[in-house]
mmCIF file of the N, C-alpha and C atoms, coordinates in Angstrom:
data_MODEL
# 
_entry.id   MODEL 
# 
loop_
_atom_site.group_PDB 
_atom_site.id 
_atom_site.type_symbol 
_atom_site.label_atom_id 
_atom_site.label_alt_id 
_atom_site.label_comp_id 
_atom_site.label_asym_id 
_atom_site.label_entity_id 
_atom_site.label_seq_id 
_atom_site.pdbx_PDB_ins_code 
_atom_site.Cartn_x 
_atom_site.Cartn_y 
_atom_site.Cartn_z 
_atom_site.occupancy 
_atom_site.B_iso_or_equiv 
_atom_site.pdbx_formal_charge 
_atom_site.auth_seq_id 
_atom_site.auth_comp_id 
_atom_site.auth_asym_id 
_atom_site.auth_atom_id 
_atom_site.pdbx_PDB_model_num 
ATOM 1   N N  . GLN A 1 1  ? 109.358 122.893 122.517 1.00 0.00 ? 1  GLN A N  1 
ATOM 2   C CA . GLN A 1 1  ? 107.924 122.819 122.448 1.00 0.00 ? 1  GLN A CA 1 
ATOM 3   C C  . GLN A 1 1  ? 107.497 122.406 121.050 1.00 0.00 ? 1  GLN A C  1 
ATOM 4   N N  . SER A 1 2  ? 106.467 121.606 120.992 1.00 0.00 ? 2  SER A N  1 
ATOM 5   C CA . SER A 1 2  ? 105.914 121.260 119.690 1.00 0.00 ? 2  SER A CA 1 
ATOM 6   C C  . SER A 1 2  ? 104.436 120.910 119.829 1.00 0.00 ? 2  SER A C  1 
ATOM 7   N N  . HIS A 1 3  ? 103.741 121.125 118.745 1.00 0.00 ? 3  HIS A N  1 
ATOM 8   C CA . HIS A 1 3  ? 102.310 120.839 118.701 1.00 0.00 ? 3  HIS A CA 1 
ATOM 9   C C  . HIS A 1 3  ? 101.918 120.769 117.235 1.00 0.00 ? 3  HIS A C  1 
ATOM 10  N N  . VAL A 1 4  ? 100.985 119.930 116.897 1.00 0.00 ? 4  VAL A N  1 
ATOM 11  C CA . VAL A 1 4  ? 100.557 119.792 115.507 1.00 0.00 ? 4  VAL A CA 1 
ATOM 12  C C  . VAL A 1 4  ? 99.078  120.104 115.413 1.00 0.00 ? 4  VAL A C  1 
ATOM 13  N N  . GLY A 1 5  ? 98.734  120.853 114.382 1.00 0.00 ? 5  GLY A N  1 
ATOM 14  C CA . GLY A 1 5  ? 97.336  121.167 114.151 1.00 0.00 ? 5  GLY A CA 1 
ATOM 15  C C  . GLY A 1 5  ? 97.127  121.461 112.683 1.00 0.00 ? 5  GLY A C  1 
ATOM 16  N N  . TYR A 1 6  ? 95.905  121.669 112.317 1.00 0.00 ? 6  TYR A N  1 
ATOM 17  C CA . TYR A 1 6  ? 95.546  121.997 110.942 1.00 0.00 ? 6  TYR A CA 1 
ATOM 18  C C  . TYR A 1 6  ? 94.926  123.385 110.949 1.00 0.00 ? 6  TYR A C  1 
ATOM 19  N N  . ILE A 1 7  ? 95.293  124.187 109.957 1.00 0.00 ? 7  ILE A N  1 
ATOM 20  C CA . ILE A 1 7  ? 94.698  125.510 109.818 1.00 0.00 ? 7  ILE A CA 1 
ATOM 21  C C  . ILE A 1 7  ? 93.690  125.450 108.676 1.00 0.00 ? 7  ILE A C  1 
ATOM 22  N N  . GLN A 1 8  ? 92.505  125.933 108.951 1.00 0.00 ? 8  GLN A N  1 
ATOM 23  C CA . GLN A 1 8  ? 91.439  125.965 107.951 1.00 0.00 ? 8  GLN A CA 1 
ATOM 24  C C  . GLN A 1 8  ? 91.089  127.420 107.660 1.00 0.00 ? 8  GLN A C  1 
ATOM 25  N N  . ASN A 1 9  ? 91.057  127.764 106.375 1.00 0.00 ? 9  ASN A N  1 
ATOM 26  C CA . ASN A 1 9  ? 90.618  129.088 105.952 1.00 0.00 ? 9  ASN A CA 1 
ATOM 27  C C  . ASN A 1 9  ? 89.182  128.939 105.474 1.00 0.00 ? 9  ASN A C  1 
ATOM 28  N N  . LYS A 1 10 ? 88.273  129.506 106.222 1.00 0.00 ? 10 LYS A N  1 
ATOM 29  C CA . LYS A 1 10 ? 86.855  129.385 105.889 1.00 0.00 ? 10 LYS A CA 1 
ATOM 30  C C  . LYS A 1 10 ? 86.288  130.786 105.695 1.00 0.00 ? 10 LYS A C  1 
ATOM 31  N N  . HIS A 1 11 ? 86.088  131.159 104.433 1.00 0.00 ? 11 HIS A N  1 
ATOM 32  C CA . HIS A 1 11 ? 85.534  132.470 104.085 1.00 0.00 ? 11 HIS A CA 1 
ATOM 33  C C  . HIS A 1 11 ? 86.363  133.606 104.684 1.00 0.00 ? 11 HIS A C  1 
ATOM 34  N N  . GLY A 1 12 ? 87.694  133.434 104.690 1.00 0.00 ? 12 GLY A N  1 
ATOM 35  C CA . GLY A 1 12 ? 88.583  134.483 105.184 1.00 0.00 ? 12 GLY A CA 1 
ATOM 36  C C  . GLY A 1 12 ? 88.876  134.426 106.665 1.00 0.00 ? 12 GLY A C  1 
ATOM 37  N N  . ASP A 1 13 ? 88.177  133.588 107.410 1.00 0.00 ? 13 ASP A N  1 
ATOM 38  C CA . ASP A 1 13 ? 88.460  133.402 108.834 1.00 0.00 ? 13 ASP A CA 1 
ATOM 39  C C  . ASP A 1 13 ? 89.379  132.197 108.987 1.00 0.00 ? 13 ASP A C  1 
ATOM 40  N N  . LEU A 1 14 ? 90.397  132.314 109.850 1.00 0.00 ? 14 LEU A N  1 
ATOM 41  C CA . LEU A 1 14 ? 91.325  131.212 110.081 1.00 0.00 ? 14 LEU A CA 1 
ATOM 42  C C  . LEU A 1 14 ? 90.966  130.486 111.368 1.00 0.00 ? 14 LEU A C  1 
ATOM 43  N N  . PHE A 1 15 ? 90.897  129.161 111.263 1.00 0.00 ? 15 PHE A N  1 
ATOM 44  C CA . PHE A 1 15 ? 90.597  128.301 112.397 1.00 0.00 ? 15 PHE A CA 1 
ATOM 45  C C  . PHE A 1 15 ? 91.749  127.319 112.582 1.00 0.00 ? 15 PHE A C  1 
ATOM 46  N N  . ILE A 1 16 ? 91.969  126.886 113.807 1.00 0.00 ? 16 ILE A N  1 
ATOM 47  C CA . ILE A 1 16 ? 92.941  125.836 114.068 1.00 0.00 ? 16 ILE A CA 1 
ATOM 48  C C  . ILE A 1 16 ? 92.179  124.620 114.597 1.00 0.00 ? 16 ILE A C  1 
ATOM 49  N N  . ILE A 1 17 ? 92.487  123.466 114.025 1.00 0.00 ? 17 ILE A N  1 
ATOM 50  C CA . ILE A 1 17 ? 91.902  122.195 114.450 1.00 0.00 ? 17 ILE A CA 1 
ATOM 51  C C  . ILE A 1 17 ? 93.056  121.421 115.090 1.00 0.00 ? 17 ILE A C  1 
ATOM 52  N N  . HIS A 1 18 ? 92.930  121.118 116.364 1.00 0.00 ? 18 HIS A N  1 
ATOM 53  C CA . HIS A 1 18 ? 94.036  120.480 117.078 1.00 0.00 ? 18 HIS A CA 1 
ATOM 54  C C  . HIS A 1 18 ? 93.527  119.834 118.356 1.00 0.00 ? 18 HIS A C  1 
ATOM 55  N N  . SER A 1 19 ? 94.397  119.066 118.973 1.00 0.00 ? 19 SER A N  1 
ATOM 56  C CA . SER A 1 19 ? 94.070  118.479 120.259 1.00 0.00 ? 19 SER A CA 1 
ATOM 57  C C  . SER A 1 19 ? 94.480  119.475 121.339 1.00 0.00 ? 19 SER A C  1 
ATOM 58  N N  . ASN A 1 20 ? 93.510  120.094 121.959 1.00 0.00 ? 20 ASN A N  1 
ATOM 59  C CA . ASN A 1 20 ? 93.771  121.131 122.953 1.00 0.00 ? 20 ASN A CA 1 
ATOM 60  C C  . ASN A 1 20 ? 94.122  120.484 124.284 1.00 0.00 ? 20 ASN A C  1 
ATOM 61  N N  . TYR A 1 21 ? 95.388  120.600 124.658 1.00 0.00 ? 21 TYR A N  1 
ATOM 62  C CA . TYR A 1 21 ? 95.857  119.962 125.895 1.00 0.00 ? 21 TYR A CA 1 
ATOM 63  C C  . TYR A 1 21 ? 95.554  120.795 127.130 1.00 0.00 ? 21 TYR A C  1 
ATOM 64  N N  . ILE A 1 22 ? 95.129  122.033 126.961 1.00 0.00 ? 22 ILE A N  1 
ATOM 65  C CA . ILE A 1 22 ? 94.766  122.852 128.122 1.00 0.00 ? 22 ILE A CA 1 
ATOM 66  C C  . ILE A 1 22 ? 93.452  122.322 128.677 1.00 0.00 ? 22 ILE A C  1 
ATOM 67  N N  . ASN A 1 23 ? 93.443  121.966 129.933 1.00 0.00 ? 23 ASN A N  1 
ATOM 68  C CA . ASN A 1 23 ? 92.283  121.372 130.609 1.00 0.00 ? 23 ASN A CA 1 
ATOM 69  C C  . ASN A 1 23 ? 91.832  120.070 129.949 1.00 0.00 ? 23 ASN A C  1 
ATOM 70  N N  . ALA A 1 24 ? 92.743  119.412 129.211 1.00 0.00 ? 24 ALA A N  1 
ATOM 71  C CA . ALA A 1 24 ? 92.450  118.123 128.563 1.00 0.00 ? 24 ALA A CA 1 
ATOM 72  C C  . ALA A 1 24 ? 91.145  118.162 127.767 1.00 0.00 ? 24 ALA A C  1 
ATOM 73  N N  . GLU A 1 25 ? 90.967  119.202 126.959 1.00 0.00 ? 25 GLU A N  1 
ATOM 74  C CA . GLU A 1 25 ? 89.734  119.368 126.178 1.00 0.00 ? 25 GLU A CA 1 
ATOM 75  C C  . GLU A 1 25 ? 89.590  118.360 125.054 1.00 0.00 ? 25 GLU A C  1 
ATOM 76  N N  . GLY A 1 26 ? 90.714  117.899 124.507 1.00 0.00 ? 26 GLY A N  1 
ATOM 77  C CA . GLY A 1 26 ? 90.652  117.005 123.359 1.00 0.00 ? 26 GLY A CA 1 
ATOM 78  C C  . GLY A 1 26 ? 90.621  117.810 122.071 1.00 0.00 ? 26 GLY A C  1 
ATOM 79  N N  . VAL A 1 27 ? 90.165  117.186 120.993 1.00 0.00 ? 27 VAL A N  1 
ATOM 80  C CA . VAL A 1 27 ? 90.184  117.830 119.680 1.00 0.00 ? 27 VAL A CA 1 
ATOM 81  C C  . VAL A 1 27 ? 89.130  118.932 119.622 1.00 0.00 ? 27 VAL A C  1 
ATOM 82  N N  . VAL A 1 28 ? 89.585  120.112 119.163 1.00 0.00 ? 28 VAL A N  1 
ATOM 83  C CA . VAL A 1 28 ? 88.698  121.270 119.061 1.00 0.00 ? 28 VAL A CA 1 
ATOM 84  C C  . VAL A 1 28 ? 88.961  121.996 117.747 1.00 0.00 ? 28 VAL A C  1 
ATOM 85  N N  . ILE A 1 29 ? 88.009  122.803 117.329 1.00 0.00 ? 29 ILE A N  1 
ATOM 86  C CA . ILE A 1 29 ? 88.213  123.758 116.242 1.00 0.00 ? 29 ILE A CA 1 
ATOM 87  C C  . ILE A 1 29 ? 87.868  125.117 116.826 1.00 0.00 ? 29 ILE A C  1 
ATOM 88  N N  . GLU A 1 30 ? 88.799  126.059 116.657 1.00 0.00 ? 30 GLU A N  1 
ATOM 89  C CA . GLU A 1 30 ? 88.595  127.380 117.232 1.00 0.00 ? 30 GLU A CA 1 
ATOM 90  C C  . GLU A 1 30 ? 89.283  128.420 116.366 1.00 0.00 ? 30 GLU A C  1 
ATOM 91  N N  . LYS A 1 31 ? 88.790  129.648 116.434 1.00 0.00 ? 31 LYS A N  1 
ATOM 92  C CA . LYS A 1 31 ? 89.436  130.730 115.694 1.00 0.00 ? 31 LYS A CA 1 
ATOM 93  C C  . LYS A 1 31 ? 90.856  130.885 116.230 1.00 0.00 ? 31 LYS A C  1 
ATOM 94  N N  . ILE A 1 32 ? 91.791  131.101 115.319 1.00 0.00 ? 32 ILE A N  1 
ATOM 95  C CA . ILE A 1 32 ? 93.184  131.216 115.721 1.00 0.00 ? 32 ILE A CA 1 
ATOM 96  C C  . ILE A 1 32 ? 93.365  132.305 116.777 1.00 0.00 ? 32 ILE A C  1 
ATOM 97  N N  . GLU A 1 33 ? 92.723  133.434 116.589 1.00 0.00 ? 33 GLU A N  1 
ATOM 98  C CA . GLU A 1 33 ? 92.922  134.530 117.545 1.00 0.00 ? 33 GLU A CA 1 
ATOM 99  C C  . GLU A 1 33 ? 92.364  134.222 118.934 1.00 0.00 ? 33 GLU A C  1 
ATOM 100 N N  . ASP A 1 34 ? 91.496  133.207 119.053 1.00 0.00 ? 34 ASP A N  1 
ATOM 101 C CA . ASP A 1 34 ? 90.930  132.819 120.345 1.00 0.00 ? 34 ASP A CA 1 
ATOM 102 C C  . ASP A 1 34 ? 91.661  131.644 120.986 1.00 0.00 ? 34 ASP A C  1 
ATOM 103 N N  . SER A 1 35 ? 92.632  131.060 120.296 1.00 0.00 ? 35 SER A N  1 
ATOM 104 C CA . SER A 1 35 ? 93.289  129.842 120.765 1.00 0.00 ? 35 SER A CA 1 
ATOM 105 C C  . SER A 1 35 ? 94.405  130.136 121.765 1.00 0.00 ? 35 SER A C  1 
ATOM 106 N N  . GLN A 1 36 ? 94.249  129.650 122.991 1.00 0.00 ? 36 GLN A N  1 
ATOM 107 C CA . GLN A 1 36 ? 95.298  129.789 123.999 1.00 0.00 ? 36 GLN A CA 1 
ATOM 108 C C  . GLN A 1 36 ? 96.549  129.021 123.585 1.00 0.00 ? 36 GLN A C  1 
ATOM 109 N N  . VAL A 1 37 ? 96.368  127.825 123.057 1.00 0.00 ? 37 VAL A N  1 
ATOM 110 C CA . VAL A 1 37 ? 97.506  126.995 122.656 1.00 0.00 ? 37 VAL A CA 1 
ATOM 111 C C  . VAL A 1 37 ? 98.282  127.668 121.531 1.00 0.00 ? 37 VAL A C  1 
ATOM 112 N N  . PHE A 1 38 ? 97.598  128.132 120.504 1.00 0.00 ? 38 PHE A N  1 
ATOM 113 C CA . PHE A 1 38 ? 98.255  128.750 119.350 1.00 0.00 ? 38 PHE A CA 1 
ATOM 114 C C  . PHE A 1 38 ? 99.068  129.965 119.777 1.00 0.00 ? 38 PHE A C  1 
ATOM 115 N N  . SER A 1 39 ? 98.570  130.724 120.733 1.00 0.00 ? 39 SER A N  1 
ATOM 116 C CA . SER A 1 39 ? 99.267  131.937 121.166 1.00 0.00 ? 39 SER A CA 1 
ATOM 117 C C  . SER A 1 39 ? 100.527 131.642 121.977 1.00 0.00 ? 39 SER A C  1 
ATOM 118 N N  . CYS A 1 40 ? 100.737 130.397 122.375 1.00 0.00 ? 40 CYS A N  1 
ATOM 119 C CA . CYS A 1 40 ? 101.928 130.026 123.161 1.00 0.00 ? 40 CYS A CA 1 
ATOM 120 C C  . CYS A 1 40 ? 103.179 129.892 122.311 1.00 0.00 ? 40 CYS A C  1 
ATOM 121 N N  . TYR A 1 41 ? 103.055 129.811 121.008 1.00 0.00 ? 41 TYR A N  1 
ATOM 122 C CA . TYR A 1 41 ? 104.190 129.514 120.133 1.00 0.00 ? 41 TYR A CA 1 
ATOM 123 C C  . TYR A 1 41 ? 104.680 130.750 119.394 1.00 0.00 ? 41 TYR A C  1 
ATOM 124 N N  . THR A 1 42 ? 106.008 130.831 119.278 1.00 0.00 ? 42 THR A N  1 
ATOM 125 C CA . THR A 1 42 ? 106.611 131.950 118.557 1.00 0.00 ? 42 THR A CA 1 
ATOM 126 C C  . THR A 1 42 ? 107.083 131.532 117.168 1.00 0.00 ? 42 THR A C  1 
ATOM 127 N N  . LYS A 1 43 ? 107.238 130.224 116.933 1.00 0.00 ? 43 LYS A N  1 
ATOM 128 C CA . LYS A 1 43 ? 107.610 129.711 115.616 1.00 0.00 ? 43 LYS A CA 1 
ATOM 129 C C  . LYS A 1 43 ? 106.506 128.787 115.124 1.00 0.00 ? 43 LYS A C  1 
ATOM 130 N N  . ILE A 1 44 ? 106.093 129.010 113.886 1.00 0.00 ? 44 ILE A N  1 
ATOM 131 C CA . ILE A 1 44 ? 105.037 128.196 113.308 1.00 0.00 ? 44 ILE A CA 1 
ATOM 132 C C  . ILE A 1 44 ? 105.480 127.787 111.910 1.00 0.00 ? 44 ILE A C  1 
ATOM 133 N N  . TYR A 1 45 ? 105.382 126.497 111.608 1.00 0.00 ? 45 TYR A N  1 
ATOM 134 C CA . TYR A 1 45 ? 105.738 125.980 110.292 1.00 0.00 ? 45 TYR A CA 1 
ATOM 135 C C  . TYR A 1 45 ? 104.446 125.556 109.603 1.00 0.00 ? 45 TYR A C  1 
ATOM 136 N N  . ILE A 1 46 ? 104.249 126.056 108.407 1.00 0.00 ? 46 ILE A N  1 
ATOM 137 C CA . ILE A 1 46 ? 103.023 125.761 107.672 1.00 0.00 ? 46 ILE A CA 1 
ATOM 138 C C  . ILE A 1 46 ? 103.369 125.042 106.377 1.00 0.00 ? 46 ILE A C  1 
ATOM 139 N N  . ALA A 1 47 ? 102.662 123.956 106.108 1.00 0.00 ? 47 ALA A N  1 
ATOM 140 C CA . ALA A 1 47 ? 102.851 123.203 104.868 1.00 0.00 ? 47 ALA A CA 1 
ATOM 141 C C  . ALA A 1 47 ? 101.476 122.804 104.341 1.00 0.00 ? 47 ALA A C  1 
ATOM 142 N N  . GLU A 1 48 ? 101.300 122.959 103.038 1.00 0.00 ? 48 GLU A N  1 
ATOM 143 C CA . GLU A 1 48 ? 100.061 122.466 102.435 1.00 0.00 ? 48 GLU A CA 1 
ATOM 144 C C  . GLU A 1 48 ? 100.101 120.952 102.496 1.00 0.00 ? 48 GLU A C  1 
ATOM 145 N N  . ILE A 1 49 ? 99.035  120.349 102.919 1.00 0.00 ? 49 ILE A N  1 
ATOM 146 C CA . ILE A 1 49 ? 99.029  118.891 103.068 1.00 0.00 ? 49 ILE A CA 1 
ATOM 147 C C  . ILE A 1 49 ? 98.225  118.227 101.971 1.00 0.00 ? 49 ILE A C  1 
ATOM 148 N N  . SER A 1 50 ? 96.965  118.581 101.847 1.00 0.00 ? 50 SER A N  1 
ATOM 149 C CA . SER A 1 50 ? 96.099  117.846 100.928 1.00 0.00 ? 50 SER A CA 1 
ATOM 150 C C  . SER A 1 50 ? 96.466  118.056 99.472  1.00 0.00 ? 50 SER A C  1 
ATOM 151 N N  . THR A 1 51 ? 97.148  119.145 99.130  1.00 0.00 ? 51 THR A N  1 
ATOM 152 C CA . THR A 1 51 ? 97.523  119.389 97.741  1.00 0.00 ? 51 THR A CA 1 
ATOM 153 C C  . THR A 1 51 ? 98.995  119.104 97.473  1.00 0.00 ? 51 THR A C  1 
ATOM 154 N N  . ASN A 1 52 ? 99.734  118.688 98.492  1.00 0.00 ? 52 ASN A N  1 
ATOM 155 C CA . ASN A 1 52 ? 101.170 118.448 98.358  1.00 0.00 ? 52 ASN A CA 1 
ATOM 156 C C  . ASN A 1 52 ? 101.399 116.945 98.196  1.00 0.00 ? 52 ASN A C  1 
ATOM 157 N N  . LYS A 1 53 ? 101.455 116.479 96.929  1.00 0.00 ? 53 LYS A N  1 
ATOM 158 C CA . LYS A 1 53 ? 101.562 115.036 96.658  1.00 0.00 ? 53 LYS A CA 1 
ATOM 159 C C  . LYS A 1 53 ? 102.865 114.439 97.189  1.00 0.00 ? 53 LYS A C  1 
ATOM 160 N N  . THR A 1 54 ? 103.967 115.194 97.102  1.00 0.00 ? 54 THR A N  1 
ATOM 161 C CA . THR A 1 54 ? 105.250 114.690 97.600  1.00 0.00 ? 54 THR A CA 1 
ATOM 162 C C  . THR A 1 54 ? 105.171 114.452 99.099  1.00 0.00 ? 54 THR A C  1 
ATOM 163 N N  . LEU A 1 55 ? 104.629 115.405 99.815  1.00 0.00 ? 55 LEU A N  1 
ATOM 164 C CA . LEU A 1 55 ? 104.489 115.270 101.267 1.00 0.00 ? 55 LEU A CA 1 
ATOM 165 C C  . LEU A 1 55 ? 103.580 114.090 101.614 1.00 0.00 ? 55 LEU A C  1 
ATOM 166 N N  . MET A 1 56 ? 102.458 113.980 100.937 1.00 0.00 ? 56 MET A N  1 
ATOM 167 C CA . MET A 1 56 ? 101.524 112.878 101.217 1.00 0.00 ? 56 MET A CA 1 
ATOM 168 C C  . MET A 1 56 ? 102.178 111.520 100.978 1.00 0.00 ? 56 MET A C  1 
ATOM 169 N N  . ASN A 1 57 ? 102.917 111.379 99.867  1.00 0.00 ? 57 ASN A N  1 
ATOM 170 C CA . ASN A 1 57 ? 103.575 110.105 99.572  1.00 0.00 ? 57 ASN A CA 1 
ATOM 171 C C  . ASN A 1 57 ? 104.636 109.756 100.610 1.00 0.00 ? 57 ASN A C  1 
ATOM 172 N N  . LYS A 1 58 ? 105.435 110.738 101.028 1.00 0.00 ? 58 LYS A N  1 
ATOM 173 C CA . LYS A 1 58 ? 106.453 110.478 102.054 1.00 0.00 ? 58 LYS A CA 1 
ATOM 174 C C  . LYS A 1 58 ? 105.790 110.082 103.370 1.00 0.00 ? 58 LYS A C  1 
ATOM 175 N N  . TRP A 1 59 ? 104.712 110.764 103.711 1.00 0.00 ? 59 TRP A N  1 
ATOM 176 C CA . TRP A 1 59 ? 104.000 110.460 104.951 1.00 0.00 ? 59 TRP A CA 1 
ATOM 177 C C  . TRP A 1 59 ? 103.448 109.037 104.912 1.00 0.00 ? 59 TRP A C  1 
ATOM 178 N N  . LEU A 1 60 ? 102.823 108.662 103.798 1.00 0.00 ? 60 LEU A N  1 
ATOM 179 C CA . LEU A 1 60 ? 102.246 107.321 103.670 1.00 0.00 ? 60 LEU A CA 1 
ATOM 180 C C  . LEU A 1 60 ? 103.319 106.227 103.672 1.00 0.00 ? 60 LEU A C  1 
ATOM 181 N N  . ARG A 1 61 ? 104.508 106.539 103.152 1.00 0.00 ? 61 ARG A N  1 
ATOM 182 C CA . ARG A 1 61 ? 105.610 105.566 103.126 1.00 0.00 ? 61 ARG A CA 1 
ATOM 183 C C  . ARG A 1 61 ? 106.483 105.624 104.375 1.00 0.00 ? 61 ARG A C  1 
ATOM 184 N N  . ASN A 1 62 ? 106.103 106.489 105.307 1.00 0.00 ? 62 ASN A N  1 
ATOM 185 C CA . ASN A 1 62 ? 106.850 106.665 106.548 1.00 0.00 ? 62 ASN A CA 1 
ATOM 186 C C  . ASN A 1 62 ? 108.302 107.073 106.282 1.00 0.00 ? 62 ASN A C  1 
ATOM 187 N N  . GLU A 1 63 ? 108.501 107.937 105.280 1.00 0.00 ? 63 GLU A N  1 
ATOM 188 C CA . GLU A 1 63 ? 109.825 108.435 104.924 1.00 0.00 ? 63 GLU A CA 1 
ATOM 189 C C  . GLU A 1 63 ? 110.092 109.755 105.638 1.00 0.00 ? 63 GLU A C  1 
ATOM 190 N N  . PRO A 1 64 ? 111.362 110.051 105.901 1.00 0.00 ? 64 PRO A N  1 
ATOM 191 C CA . PRO A 1 64 ? 111.699 111.338 106.537 1.00 0.00 ? 64 PRO A CA 1 
ATOM 192 C C  . PRO A 1 64 ? 111.237 112.522 105.682 1.00 0.00 ? 64 PRO A C  1 
ATOM 193 N N  . ILE A 1 65 ? 110.779 113.547 106.347 1.00 0.00 ? 65 ILE A N  1 
ATOM 194 C CA . ILE A 1 65 ? 110.341 114.767 105.657 1.00 0.00 ? 65 ILE A CA 1 
ATOM 195 C C  . ILE A 1 65 ? 111.241 115.903 106.132 1.00 0.00 ? 65 ILE A C  1 
ATOM 196 N N  . GLU A 1 66 ? 111.945 116.507 105.191 1.00 0.00 ? 66 GLU A N  1 
ATOM 197 C CA . GLU A 1 66 ? 112.874 117.587 105.512 1.00 0.00 ? 66 GLU A CA 1 
ATOM 198 C C  . GLU A 1 66 ? 112.094 118.868 105.775 1.00 0.00 ? 66 GLU A C  1 
ATOM 199 N N  . ILE A 1 67 ? 112.443 119.533 106.863 1.00 0.00 ? 67 ILE A N  1 
ATOM 200 C CA . ILE A 1 67 ? 111.818 120.812 107.194 1.00 0.00 ? 67 ILE A CA 1 
ATOM 201 C C  . ILE A 1 67 ? 112.819 121.896 106.821 1.00 0.00 ? 67 ILE A C  1 
ATOM 202 N N  . VAL A 1 68 ? 112.421 122.781 105.944 1.00 0.00 ? 68 VAL A N  1 
ATOM 203 C CA . VAL A 1 68 ? 113.289 123.865 105.475 1.00 0.00 ? 68 VAL A CA 1 
ATOM 204 C C  . VAL A 1 68 ? 112.787 125.155 106.100 1.00 0.00 ? 68 VAL A C  1 
ATOM 205 N N  . THR A 1 69 ? 113.685 125.851 106.781 1.00 0.00 ? 69 THR A N  1 
ATOM 206 C CA . THR A 1 69 ? 113.322 127.142 107.371 1.00 0.00 ? 69 THR A CA 1 
ATOM 207 C C  . THR A 1 69 ? 114.088 128.240 106.672 1.00 0.00 ? 69 THR A C  1 
ATOM 208 N N  . ARG A 1 70 ? 113.534 129.406 106.682 1.00 0.00 ? 70 ARG A N  1 
ATOM 209 C CA . ARG A 1 70 ? 114.175 130.534 106.011 1.00 0.00 ? 70 ARG A CA 1 
ATOM 210 C C  . ARG A 1 70 ? 114.527 131.600 106.987 1.00 0.00 ? 70 ARG A C  1 
# 
């Protein structure tokens, strides 16, 4: 299983912005605790995107990005 979304921290509340495939809703923003899709996953990988220059450069150059798990 895989799915990609963005997590937004807004005044201490966490939201997920993603394409909700349940009932073909399309792109939505919803509180994480209310998200049916988010609750389906047991493994979640989080990476800073907008402040991670190395990640942004690799993404723009279409270079492989290593995923490190602990």
